[in-house]
Backbone as ProteinMPNN parsed JSONL, in Angstrom:
{"seq_chain_A": "XXXXXXXXXXXXXXXXXXXXXXXXXXXXXXXXXXXXXXXXXXXXXXXXXXXXXXXX", "coords_chain_A": {"N_chain_A": [[63.521, 144.917, -89.701], [66.441, 144.276, -92.187], [66.269, 142.31, -94.979], [68.811, 140.758, -97.38], [67.848, 140.033, -100.502], [68.371, 137.278, -102.26], [68.733, 137.205, -105.608], [67.626, 134.751, -107.978], [67.975, 132.696, -111.277], [65.02, 130.942, -112.09], [63.268, 128.956, -113.614], [59.97, 127.916, -115.417], [57.134, 126.255, -115.987], [54.72, 126.734, -118.461], [52.533, 126.044, -118.018], [52.127, 126.303, -115.122], [53.142, 128.629, -114.101], [50.97, 130.362, -115.388], [49.006, 129.472, -113.624], [50.358, 129.8, -111.015], [50.34, 132.761, -111.303], [46.975, 133.427, -111.48], [46.843, 132.812, -109.167], [48.074, 134.42, -107.068], [47.074, 136.789, -108.147], [44.406, 136.571, -106.987], [45.417, 136.774, -104.593], [46.117, 139.639, -104.59], [48.805, 140.07, -104.675], [51.836, 139.851, -106.325], [53.595, 137.797, -108.582], [56.52, 136.877, -108.195], [55.883, 137.541, -105.159], [54.468, 136.265, -104.659], [55.116, 133.199, -104.911], [57.754, 133.77, -103.31], [56.465, 133.911, -100.98], [54.985, 131.682, -100.814], [56.734, 129.511, -100.445], [58.075, 130.258, -98.446], [55.954, 129.719, -96.37], [55.986, 127.209, -97.1], [58.874, 126.11, -95.208], [58.978, 127.302, -93.062], [56.75, 125.45, -92.272], [58.296, 123.141, -92.309], [60.024, 123.624, -90.238], [58.376, 123.251, -88.422], [57.122, 121.289, -88.369], [59.291, 119.188, -87.851], [60.013, 119.975, -85.202], [58.099, 118.941, -84.329], [58.363, 116.44, -84.944], [60.666, 115.355, -82.887], [59.444, 116.281, -80.486], [58.623, 114.159, -79.943]], "CA_chain_A": [[64.83, 143.791, -90.401], [66.944, 144.741, -93.556], [66.878, 141.565, -95.224], [68.882, 141.418, -98.714], [67.362, 138.692, -101.133], [69.015, 136.686, -103.289], [68.145, 136.811, -107.332], [67.689, 133.271, -108.934], [66.914, 132.109, -112.842], [63.164, 130.067, -111.834], [62.577, 128.567, -114.971], [58.799, 127.248, -115.077], [56.06, 125.639, -117.065], [53.918, 127.837, -118.893], [50.894, 125.954, -117.04], [52.686, 126.319, -114.027], [53.256, 130.087, -114.283], [49.196, 130.857, -115.411], [48.144, 128.85, -112.361], [50.988, 130.833, -109.875], [49.254, 134.044, -111.701], [46.2, 133.652, -111.013], [46.392, 132.26, -107.259], [48.754, 135.777, -106.571], [46.07, 137.75, -108.479], [43.428, 136.283, -105.769], [45.848, 137.115, -103.24], [46.824, 140.31, -104.287], [50.068, 139.869, -104.844], [53.274, 139.539, -108.071], [53.976, 136.31, -108.991], [57.083, 137.18, -107.473], [55.527, 137.381, -104.054], [53.36, 134.333, -104.315], [56.208, 132.406, -105.209], [58.471, 133.68, -101.894], [55.146, 133.516, -99.815], [54.573, 129.881, -101.3], [58.516, 128.755, -100.232], [58.268, 130.966, -96.929], [55.42, 128.963, -95.519], [57.12, 125.313, -96.754], [60.236, 126.354, -94.319], [57.971, 127.026, -91.495], [55.688, 124.037, -92.211], [58.74, 121.999, -92.588], [60.729, 123.757, -89.395], [57.332, 123.513, -87.596], [57.351, 119.762, -88.482], [60.263, 118.987, -87.315], [60.008, 120.035, -83.75], [56.669, 117.493, -83.232], [59.145, 114.172, -84.441], [61.474, 116.095, -81.921], [58.784, 116.441, -78.939], [57.496, 112.413, -79.904]], "C_chain_A": [[64.585, 143.95, -92.577], [67.106, 143.616, -94.27], [67.303, 141.514, -96.31], [68.138, 140.264, -99.718], [68.104, 138.881, -102.431], [67.795, 136.733, -104.613], [68.923, 135.509, -107.809], [67.033, 132.923, -109.955], [66.115, 131.421, -111.893], [63.06, 129.502, -113.288], [61.085, 127.16, -114.463], [57.912, 126.92, -116.273], [55.006, 126.673, -117.568], [52.426, 127.524, -118.282], [50.732, 126.38, -115.441], [52.353, 127.906, -113.738], [51.698, 130.779, -114.36], [48.91, 130.412, -113.912], [48.846, 129.645, -111.456], [49.888, 132.051, -110.118], [48.311, 134.16, -111.535], [45.836, 133.505, -109.235], [46.733, 133.565, -106.947], [47.83, 136.685, -107.078], [44.87, 137.953, -107.712], [43.773, 136.774, -105.001], [46.231, 138.516, -103.234], [48.392, 140.506, -104.37], [50.9, 139.692, -106.728], [53.0, 137.799, -107.671], [55.25, 136.063, -107.684], [56.763, 136.905, -105.887], [55.06, 136.354, -103.59], [54.406, 133.427, -104.406], [57.02, 132.395, -103.528], [57.375, 133.662, -100.614], [55.001, 132.114, -99.722], [55.62, 129.428, -100.306], [58.411, 129.302, -98.731], [57.648, 130.101, -95.871], [55.499, 127.26, -95.633], [58.028, 125.489, -95.863], [59.146, 126.371, -93.653], [57.648, 125.614, -91.483], [56.81, 122.662, -91.842], [59.516, 122.378, -91.213], [59.455, 123.242, -88.125], [57.061, 121.646, -87.135], [58.193, 118.915, -88.077], [60.438, 118.997, -85.815], [58.783, 119.028, -83.259], [57.812, 117.051, -83.106], [59.85, 114.806, -83.166], [61.043, 115.385, -80.785], [58.355, 114.58, -78.489], [58.316, 111.322, -78.735]], "O_chain_A": [[63.754, 143.874, -93.482], [68.316, 143.513, -94.473], [66.536, 142.161, -97.023], [67.92, 139.332, -98.943], [68.367, 139.795, -103.214], [66.596, 136.456, -104.64], [70.115, 135.244, -107.971], [65.811, 132.775, -109.935], [66.604, 131.315, -110.769], [62.424, 130.283, -113.996], [61.073, 126.168, -113.734], [58.093, 127.374, -117.402], [54.538, 127.441, -116.727], [51.49, 128.302, -118.099], [49.737, 126.663, -114.774], [51.317, 128.252, -113.169], [51.307, 131.591, -113.522], [48.562, 131.279, -113.11], [48.076, 130.403, -110.867], [48.9, 132.286, -109.423], [48.156, 135.353, -111.274], [44.968, 133.921, -108.469], [45.774, 134.176, -106.476], [47.707, 137.63, -106.299], [44.289, 139.035, -107.631], [42.966, 137.407, -104.32], [46.677, 138.935, -102.166], [48.857, 141.517, -103.843], [50.447, 139.483, -107.854], [52.455, 137.065, -106.847], [55.125, 135.408, -106.65], [57.426, 136.013, -105.358], [55.154, 135.721, -102.539], [54.303, 132.677, -103.435], [56.974, 131.453, -102.736], [57.655, 133.392, -99.446], [54.91, 131.48, -98.671], [55.191, 128.929, -99.265], [58.76, 128.516, -97.85], [58.217, 129.728, -94.846], [55.248, 126.382, -94.807], [58.044, 124.346, -95.407], [58.361, 125.423, -93.678], [58.201, 124.761, -90.789], [56.489, 121.587, -91.336], [59.848, 121.3, -90.72], [59.819, 122.905, -86.998], [56.897, 121.054, -86.068], [57.802, 117.758, -87.925], [60.99, 118.052, -85.252], [58.604, 118.516, -82.154], [58.462, 117.003, -82.062], [59.152, 114.522, -82.193], [61.581, 114.454, -80.187], [58.012, 114.005, -77.456], [57.859, 110.202, -78.511]]}, "name": "protein", "num_of_chains": 1, "seq": "XXXXXXXXXXXXXXXXXXXXXXXXXXXXXXXXXXXXXXXXXXXXXXXXXXXXXXXX"}
């Protein structure tokens, strides 16, 4: 699967950047990779939550 990636400008506070950079380093990712990972997980959790709500 060869997905094209979109480039977006993103403005972060210095403190948030530092937190993300430290987290990324702990998990052996780049800051960009960490942000992409976190967004992917958030979307996955959201979809999972919608499926549970529909099944109730």
